[in-house]
MILOPA-117145 format. One record per residue (C-alpha): residue in three letters; x, y, z; residue number from 1. Coordinates in steps of 0.2 Angstrom, whole numbers, plus 2048, in hexadecimal, padded with zeros to 3 digits. Layout:
! MILOPA-117145
(node "ALA", (X, Y, Z), NUM) ...
***
This chain:
! MILOPA-117145
(node "ASN", (8F0, 406, 599), 1) (node "PHE", (8FE, 3F9, 595), 2) (node "SER", (90A, 407, 593), 3) (node "LEU", (91C, 405, 596), 4) (node "ILE", (920, 417, 599), 5) (node "ALA", (927, 418, 5AA), 6) (node "THR", (929, 42B, 5AB), 7) (node "THR", (91F, 43A, 5AE), 8) (node "ALA", (921, 44D, 5A9), 9) (node "GLY", (92E, 459, 5B0), 10) (node "ALA", (93A, 457, 5BE), 11) (node "ASP", (932, 446, 5C4), 12) (node "ARG", (935, 440, 5B2), 13) (node "THR", (947, 444, 5B3), 14) (node "ARG", (949, 43B, 5C4), 15) (node "CYS", (941, 42B, 5BD), 16) (node "THR", (94B, 42B, 5AD), 17) (node "TRP", (95D, 42F, 5B1), 18) (node "LEU", (962, 41D, 5B6), 19) (node "ASN", (95E, 417, 5A4), 20) (node "PRO", (96B, 41D, 596), 21) (node "ARG", (95E, 41A, 589), 22) (node "ARG", (94C, 420, 586), 23) (node "TRP", (93E, 415, 58D), 24) (node "LEU", (937, 408, 582), 25) (node "ASN", (925, 40D, 57D), 26) (node "LEU", (918, 401, 578), 27) (node "GLN", (906, 404, 574), 28) (node "GLU", (8F8, 3FB, 57F), 29) (node "TYR", (8F4, 3EF, 571), 30) (node "GLN", (906, 3EA, 56F), 31) (node "SER", (908, 3E6, 581), 32) (node "LYS", (8F8, 3DC, 581), 33) (node "LYS", (8FE, 3D2, 572), 34) (node "LEU", (90E, 3CD, 57C), 35) (node "MET", (903, 3C7, 58B), 36) (node "GLN", (8F7, 3BE, 57F), 37) (node "ASP", (906, 3B5, 577), 38) (node "SER", (90C, 3AF, 588), 39) (node "GLY", (8FA, 3A8, 58C), 40) (node "VAL", (8F6, 3B6, 598), 41) (node "ALA", (8E3, 3B9, 598), 42) (node "VAL", (8DF, 3CA, 591), 43) (node "GLN", (8CF, 3D1, 589), 44) (node "ARG", (8CC, 3CC, 577), 45) (node "PHE", (8D1, 3DA, 56B), 46) (node "TYR", (8D5, 3E0, 55A), 47) (node "VAL", (8DF, 3EF, 553), 48) (node "ALA", (8D8, 3FB, 546), 49) (node "HIS", (8E0, 409, 53C), 50) (node "THR", (8D0, 40F, 533), 51) (node "ALA", (8BE, 411, 538), 52) (node "SER", (8B8, 403, 52D), 53) (node "GLU", (8C5, 3F7, 535), 54) (node "ALA", (8BF, 3FC, 546), 55) (node "LEU", (8AD, 3F8, 541), 56) (node "GLU", (8B2, 3E7, 53A), 57) (node "ALA", (8BB, 3E3, 54A), 58) (node "ALA", (8AC, 3E8, 555), 59) (node "LYS", (8A1, 3DC, 54B), 60) (node "ARG", (8AE, 3CE, 54C), 61) (node "LEU", (8AF, 3CF, 55F), 62) (node "LYS", (89D, 3CB, 561), 63) (node "ALA", (89E, 3D2, 572), 64) (node "LYS", (890, 3D8, 57E), 65) (node "GLU", (89A, 3E8, 580), 66) (node "ILE", (8A9, 3EF, 577), 67) (node "VAL", (8B6, 3FB, 57D), 68) (node "LEU", (8BE, 407, 570), 69) (node "LYS", (8CF, 40E, 575), 70) (node "ALA", (8DA, 41B, 56C), 71) (node "GLN", (8EC, 415, 56C), 72) (node "ILE", (8F8, 422, 572), 73) (node "LEU", (906, 420, 57F), 74) (node "ALA", (8FF, 42E, 58B), 75) (node "GLY", (8F4, 42A, 59A), 76) (node "GLY", (8E3, 432, 59D), 77) (node "ARG", (8DB, 42D, 58D), 78) (node "GLY", (8CA, 42A, 594), 79) (node "LYS", (8C9, 43D, 599), 80) (node "GLY", (8D2, 443, 589), 81) (node "VAL", (8CA, 44E, 57B), 82) (node "PHE", (8CC, 44C, 568), 83) (node "ASP", (8CE, 45B, 55D), 84) (node "SER", (8C0, 453, 553), 85) (node "GLY", (8B5, 458, 562), 86) (node "LEU", (8B3, 446, 569), 87) (node "LYS", (8B5, 445, 57C), 88) (node "GLY", (8BE, 436, 583), 89) (node "GLY", (8CB, 42A, 57B), 90) (node "VAL", (8C3, 41B, 583), 91) (node "HIS", (8B0, 416, 57F), 92) (node "LEU", (8A5, 408, 585), 93) (node "ILE", (899, 403, 577), 94) (node "LYS", (88B, 3F6, 576), 95) (node "ASP", (887, 3F9, 563), 96) (node "PRO", (895, 3F4, 557), 97) (node "ALA", (88F, 400, 54A), 98) (node "VAL", (893, 40F, 556), 99) (node "VAL", (8A6, 409, 557), 100) (node "GLY", (8A9, 40E, 544), 101) (node "GLU", (8A1, 420, 547), 102) (node "LEU", (8AC, 423, 557), 103) (node "ALA", (8BB, 41C, 54F), 104) (node "LYS", (8B9, 429, 541), 105) (node "LYS", (8BA, 437, 54E), 106) (node "MET", (8CA, 42F, 556), 107) (node "LEU", (8D5, 42A, 547), 108) (node "GLY", (8DF, 438, 540), 109) (node "PHE", (8DA, 444, 54D), 110) (node "ASN", (8E5, 44A, 55C), 111) (node "LEU", (8E0, 444, 56D), 112) (node "THR", (8E5, 450, 57C), 113) (node "THR", (8E7, 449, 58E), 114) (node "LYS", (8EF, 44F, 59D), 115) (node "GLN", (8FF, 446, 598), 116) (node "THR", (900, 44C, 585), 117) (node "PRO", (907, 45C, 57E), 118) (node "LYS", (8FA, 46A, 57D), 119) (node "GLU", (8F7, 466, 56B), 120) (node "GLY", (8F4, 454, 56F), 121) (node "VAL", (8F9, 444, 566), 122) (node "LYS", (8F3, 43E, 555), 123) (node "VAL", (8EA, 42D, 557), 124) (node "LYS", (8EF, 421, 549), 125) (node "THR", (8E8, 411, 551), 126) (node "VAL", (8D9, 40B, 55C), 127) (node "MET", (8D7, 3FB, 566), 128) (node "VAL", (8C6, 3F3, 565), 129) (node "ALA", (8C4, 3E7, 574), 130) (node "GLU", (8B7, 3DC, 57D), 131) (node "ALA", (8B1, 3E5, 58C), 132) (node "LEU", (8B1, 3DA, 59C), 133) (node "ASP", (8A9, 3DE, 5AD), 134) (node "ILE", (8B4, 3DD, 5BC), 135) (node "SER", (8AD, 3D5, 5CB), 136) (node "ARG", (8BD, 3D7, 5D6), 137) (node "GLU", (8CD, 3DF, 5D3), 138) (node "THR", (8DE, 3DA, 5DA), 139) (node "TYR", (8F0, 3E0, 5D7), 140) (node "PHE", (8FF, 3D5, 5D1), 141) (node "ALA", (910, 3D9, 5CC), 142) (node "ILE", (921, 3D0, 5C8), 143) (node "LEU", (930, 3DB, 5CA), 144) (node "MET", (943, 3DA, 5CC), 145) (node "ASP", (948, 3DD, 5DF), 146) (node "ARG", (95A, 3E1, 5E3), 147) (node "ALA", (957, 3DC, 5F5), 148) (node "CYS", (952, 3CB, 5F0), 149) (node "ASN", (95F, 3CA, 5E2), 150) (node "GLY", (951, 3C5, 5D5), 151) (node "PRO", (93F, 3C5, 5D1), 152) (node "VAL", (931, 3C7, 5DD), 153) (node "MET", (91E, 3C5, 5DC), 154) (node "VAL", (914, 3D3, 5E5), 155) (node "GLY", (901, 3D2, 5E7), 156) (node "SER", (8F3, 3DA, 5F0), 157) (node "PRO", (8E0, 3D6, 5F1), 158) (node "GLN", (8DD, 3E9, 5EF), 159) (node "GLY", (8DF, 3EC, 5DC), 160) (node "GLY", (8DA, 3FA, 5D0), 161) (node "MET", (8E2, 407, 5DB), 162) (node "ASP", (8F3, 40E, 5DE), 163) (node "ILE", (8FD, 400, 5E7), 164) (node "GLU", (908, 40D, 5F0), 165) (node "GLU", (8F8, 413, 5F9), 166) (node "VAL", (8F4, 401, 5FE), 167) (node "ALA", (905, 3FE, 605), 168) (node "ALA", (904, 40E, 60F), 169) (node "SER", (8F2, 40C, 616), 170) (node "ASN", (8F1, 3F8, 617), 171) (node "PRO", (903, 3F1, 616), 172) (node "GLU", (8FC, 3E0, 61C), 173) (node "LEU", (8F3, 3DF, 60B), 174) (node "ILE", (903, 3DE, 602), 175) (node "PHE", (90A, 3CD, 5FF), 176) (node "LYS", (91B, 3C8, 5F8), 177) (node "GLU", (923, 3B8, 5F1), 178) (node "VAL", (935, 3B7, 5ED), 179) (node "ILE", (938, 3AD, 5DD), 180) (node "ASP", (947, 3A1, 5DB), 181) (node "ILE", (94E, 3A6, 5CA), 182) (node "PHE", (954, 395, 5C7), 183) (node "LYS", (943, 38C, 5CB), 184) (node "GLY", (937, 399, 5C6), 185) (node "VAL", (926, 39B, 5CE), 186) (node "GLN", (921, 38B, 5D7), 187) (node "ASP", (90F, 385, 5D7), 188) (node "ASP", (90D, 387, 5EA), 189) (node "GLN", (913, 399, 5E8), 190) (node "ALA", (907, 39E, 5DA), 191) (node "LEU", (8F9, 396, 5E4), 192) (node "ARG", (8FD, 39F, 5F4), 193) (node "MET", (8FE, 3AF, 5EB), 194) (node "ALA", (8ED, 3AC, 5E3), 195) (node "ALA", (8E6, 3A8, 5F4), 196) (node "ASN", (8ED, 3B8, 5FB), 197) (node "LEU", (8E6, 3C2, 5ED), 198) (node "GLY", (8D5, 3BB, 5F2), 199) (node "PHE", (8D1, 3AF, 5E4), 200) (node "LYS", (8C7, 3A0, 5EA), 201) (node "GLY", (8C2, 38F, 5E3), 202) (node "PRO", (8C5, 38C, 5D0), 203) (node "LEU", (8CB, 39E, 5CF), 204) (node "GLN", (8DA, 39B, 5DA), 205) (node "ARG", (8E1, 38E, 5CE), 206) (node "GLN", (8DD, 399, 5BF), 207) (node "ALA", (8E5, 3A8, 5C7), 208) (node "ALA", (8F5, 39E, 5CC), 209) (node "ASP", (8F6, 398, 5BA), 210) (node "GLN", (8F5, 3AA, 5B4), 211) (node "ILE", (903, 3AF, 5C0), 212) (node "LYS", (90E, 3A2, 5B9), 213) (node "ARG", (90B, 3A7, 5A8), 214) (node "LEU", (90F, 3B9, 5AD), 215) (node "TYR", (920, 3B3, 5B3), 216) (node "ASP", (923, 3AA, 5A3), 217) (node "LEU", (920, 3BB, 59A), 218) (node "PHE", (92B, 3C4, 5A6), 219) (node "LEU", (93A, 3B8, 5A2), 220) (node "LYS", (935, 3B7, 58F), 221) (node "VAL", (936, 3CA, 58C), 222) (node "ASP", (944, 3CE, 598), 223) (node "ALA", (938, 3D9, 5A2), 224) (node "THR", (93E, 3E2, 5B2), 225) (node "GLN", (92C, 3E4, 5B7), 226) (node "VAL", (91B, 3DD, 5B2), 227) (node "GLU", (90D, 3E6, 5BC), 228) (node "VAL", (8FA, 3E1, 5BA), 229) (node "ASN", (8EE, 3ED, 5C2), 230) (node "PRO", (8E0, 3E7, 5C2), 231) (node "PHE", (8E3, 3D4, 5C2), 232) (node "GLY", (8D1, 3D1, 5C3), 233) (node "GLU", (8C3, 3C4, 5C2), 234) (node "THR", (8B3, 3C5, 5B8), 235) (node "PRO", (8A1, 3C1, 5BD), 236) (node "GLU", (8A3, 3B2, 5B1), 237) (node "GLY", (8B1, 3AB, 5BB), 238) (node "GLN", (8C0, 3B0, 5B0), 239) (node "VAL", (8D1, 3B7, 5B7), 240) (node "VAL", (8D6, 3C5, 5AB), 241) (node "CYS", (8E5, 3D1, 5AA), 242) (node "PHE", (8DB, 3E1, 5A7), 243) (node "ASP", (8E9, 3EE, 5A7), 244) (node "ALA", (8FC, 3EC, 5A8), 245) (node "LYS", (90D, 3F5, 5A7), 246) (node "ILE", (91C, 3EC, 5A1), 247) (node "ASN", (92E, 3F3, 5A3), 248) (node "PHE", (93C, 3EB, 599), 249) (node "ASP", (94F, 3E9, 59C), 250) (node "ASP", (957, 3F4, 58F), 251) (node "ASN", (967, 3EA, 590), 252) (node "ALA", (95E, 3DB, 589), 253) (node "GLU", (959, 3E4, 579), 254) (node "PHE", (966, 3DA, 56F), 255) (node "ARG", (95B, 3CA, 572), 256) (node "GLN", (94A, 3D2, 572), 257) (node "LYS", (94B, 3DA, 561), 258) (node "SER", (939, 3D6, 55D), 259) (node "VAL", (933, 3DF, 56D), 260) (node "PHE", (93E, 3EE, 56A), 261) (node "ALA", (939, 3EF, 558), 262) (node "MET", (927, 3F3, 55D), 263) (node "ASP", (92E, 403, 566), 264) (node "ASP", (922, 411, 562), 265) (node "MET", (92C, 421, 560), 266) (node "SER", (91F, 42B, 557), 267) (node "GLU", (91A, 434, 568), 268) (node "SER", (92C, 436, 56E), 269) (node "ASP", (934, 447, 570), 270) (node "PRO", (93F, 449, 560), 271) (node "THR", (94D, 451, 56B), 272) (node "GLU", (94D, 443, 577), 273) (node "MET", (94E, 437, 568), 274) (node "GLU", (95D, 440, 561), 275) (node "ALA", (966, 440, 571), 276) (node "ALA", (963, 42D, 573), 277) (node "LYS", (96C, 42A, 562), 278) (node "TRP", (97C, 431, 56B), 279) (node "ASP", (979, 428, 57B), 280) (node "LEU", (975, 439, 584), 281) (node "LYS", (968, 439, 592), 282) (node "TYR", (95E, 448, 58E), 283) (node "ILE", (94D, 44E, 595), 284) (node "GLY", (946, 45F, 590), 285) (node "MET", (93F, 46A, 59D), 286) (node "ASP", (936, 47B, 59E), 287) (node "GLY", (944, 487, 5A3), 288) (node "ASN", (951, 491, 59A), 289) (node "ILE", (962, 48C, 5A1), 290) (node "ALA", (969, 47D, 598), 291) (node "CYS", (973, 470, 5A2), 292) (node "PHE", (981, 466, 59B), 293) (node "VAL", (988, 45A, 5A9), 294) (node "ASN", (990, 449, 5AB), 295) (node "GLY", (989, 43D, 5B7), 296) (node "ALA", (976, 43B, 5BC), 297) (node "GLY", (979, 440, 5CE), 298) (node "LEU", (983, 450, 5C9), 299) (node "ALA", (976, 454, 5BC), 300) (node "MET", (968, 453, 5C8), 301) (node "ALA", (971, 45E, 5D5), 302) (node "THR", (975, 46B, 5C7), 303) (node "CYS", (962, 46C, 5C3), 304) (node "ASP", (95E, 46E, 5D5), 305) (node "ILE", (96B, 47B, 5D8), 306) (node "ILE", (965, 485, 5C9), 307) (node "ASP", (953, 484, 5D0), 308) (node "LEU", (959, 488, 5E2), 309) (node "HIS", (961, 499, 5DB), 310) (node "GLY", (951, 49E, 5D2), 311) (node "GLY", (955, 497, 5C1), 312) (node "LYS", (94C, 48A, 5B7), 313) (node "PRO", (955, 47C, 5AE), 314) (node "ALA", (951, 479, 59C), 315) (node "ASN", (956, 467, 59C), 316) (node "PHE", (95E, 458, 5A4), 317) (node "LEU", (96D, 453, 59A), 318) (node "ASP", (979, 446, 5A1), 319) (node "LEU", (988, 442, 595), 320) (node "GLY", (98D, 432, 59F), 321) (node "GLY", (99F, 42C, 5A2), 322) (node "GLY", (9A5, 426, 591), 323) (node "VAL", (9A1, 436, 587), 324) (node "LYS", (9AA, 43A, 577), 325) (node "GLU", (9AE, 44B, 56F), 326) (node "ARG", (9A0, 448, 562), 327) (node "GLN", (993, 445, 56F), 328) (node "VAL", (998, 455, 578), 329) (node "TYR", (995, 45E, 567), 330) (node "GLU", (985, 456, 564), 331) (node "ALA", (97F, 45A, 576), 332) (node "PHE", (982, 46C, 572), 333) (node "LYS", (979, 46B, 562), 334) (node "LEU", (96A, 465, 56C), 335) (node "LEU", (96B, 473, 579), 336) (node "THR", (96D, 481, 56D), 337) (node "ALA", (95F, 47B, 562), 338) (node "ASP", (953, 47E, 571), 339) (node "PRO", (94B, 490, 56F), 340) (node "LYS", (948, 491, 581), 341) (node "VAL", (95A, 490, 586), 342) (node "GLU", (962, 4A1, 58B), 343) (node "ALA", (972, 49A, 593), 344) (node "ILE", (97C, 48A, 595), 345) (node "LEU", (984, 483, 5A5), 346) (node "VAL", (991, 476, 5A3), 347) (node "ASN", (995, 46D, 5B3), 348) (node "ILE", (9A1, 45E, 5B1), 349) (node "PHE", (9AB, 454, 5BE), 350) (node "GLY", (9B9, 44C, 5B6), 351) (node "GLY", (9BA, 43C, 5C1), 352) (node "ILE", (9B1, 432, 5B3), 353) (node "VAL", (9B4, 43C, 5A4), 354) (node "ASN", (9C3, 445, 59C), 355) (node "CYS", (9C1, 458, 59E), 356) (node "ALA", (9CB, 45A, 58E), 357) (node "ILE", (9BE, 451, 584), 358) (node "ILE", (9B1, 45C, 58A), 359) (node "ALA", (9BB, 46C, 587), 360) (node "ASN", (9BF, 467, 575), 361) (node "GLY", (9AD, 462, 572), 362) (node "ILE", (9A7, 473, 579), 363) (node "THR", (9B4, 47E, 56F), 364) (node "LYS", (9AF, 474, 55F), 365) (node "ALA", (99D, 477, 562), 366) (node "CYS", (99F, 48A, 567), 367) (node "ARG", (9A9, 48D, 556), 368) (node "GLU", (99D, 483, 54B), 369) (node "LEU", (98C, 486, 552), 370) (node "GLU", (98F, 499, 555), 371) (node "LEU", (98A, 499, 567), 372) (node "LYS", (97F, 4A8, 56B), 373) (node "VAL", (97A, 4A5, 57D), 374) (node "PRO", (985, 4A7, 58D), 375) (node "LEU", (98F, 498, 591), 376) (node "VAL", (996, 494, 5A3), 377) (node "VAL", (9A2, 485, 5A4), 378) (node "ARG", (9A8, 47C, 5B3), 379) (node "LEU", (9B4, 46E, 5B0), 380) (node "GLU", (9BD, 465, 5BF), 381) (node "GLY", (9C7, 455, 5C1), 382) (node "LYS", (9D0, 44A, 5B4), 383) (node "THR", (9DC, 454, 5A9), 384) (node "ALA", (9DC, 465, 5B1), 385) (node "PRO", (9D0, 470, 5BB), 386) (node "TYR", (9C9, 47D, 5B0), 387) (node "THR", (9BB, 48A, 5B3), 388) (node "HIS", (9B6, 497, 5A6), 389) (node "SER", (9A7, 4A2, 5A2), 390) 
***
């Protein structure tokens, strides 16, 4: 769904997120499609609407045989979602443009609940009205940074529209890889070879190769770490189209990708995580009642696991990082104590990368000013002085 969210819920979400000191960049499907369109990548024709009348007008302008109407939220599973208006499904295929306006009325302003949203759902403020295209064949294509190759790599398979990990496990011979020379870029022979390996034949092979090169141009242009298209398909009319994609960005390039990062949709983000990000704290809320206050992602993961091993449940994942200041410690405590589920706080600090005195001063300041009312267990060890107290 052209989503850039690379995390899921619960503990798995934490394991995916801890490497990144900031929250993931969230773009809606239509925003990602626009980026691809601007780079000459073939996507379905589409319009964006914020009212039912705009959706109806967009459907008429498309003059398509069939139209797909999609609610724009960041969560997956929209097709099987339910609106509190009573409408079922956040994705609808429609032949009559007049129906688009009626469906949009039941989407816009209403909450859509899917497997990935909170129980109350997420309010839909925007819909995408797009041309529906038939897919005669689906393939998989991606460009990603590969440490083993010290640069970008193309990965493709003629089996698309399904989980690529399943293909790699059951039919590894159907996974094709091309290492890209970062100085030369994707060469014509590489693009044509990948297109052939994906099963494109005749004029479609040249067309697919052209799209592959355009996708690499997009990869460089927006400082992506991954551009994954699944399916990268062909239509009965002989078009090669990027039907569905996921783009991951390099957060370190934010300073030169201001227009991209300005599109960040934070309306569906957890307010606590957003507040933590302001103070460069890596925070992920969880379902338990024991708050964790740790430095270093590895130690934070281990602390969560130890709590779970002994029958407890962590209320959060919180990594202070190495360059933490006293104010950040104080703000971290504010976040932890604001969670009504928290019944105890465990501080587990190794002073190899942080000064224990900074942590201790921040904790004592927080305890005095925030009037801490739950049990606090502190373990500080390393730089400055070992100190354990509860």
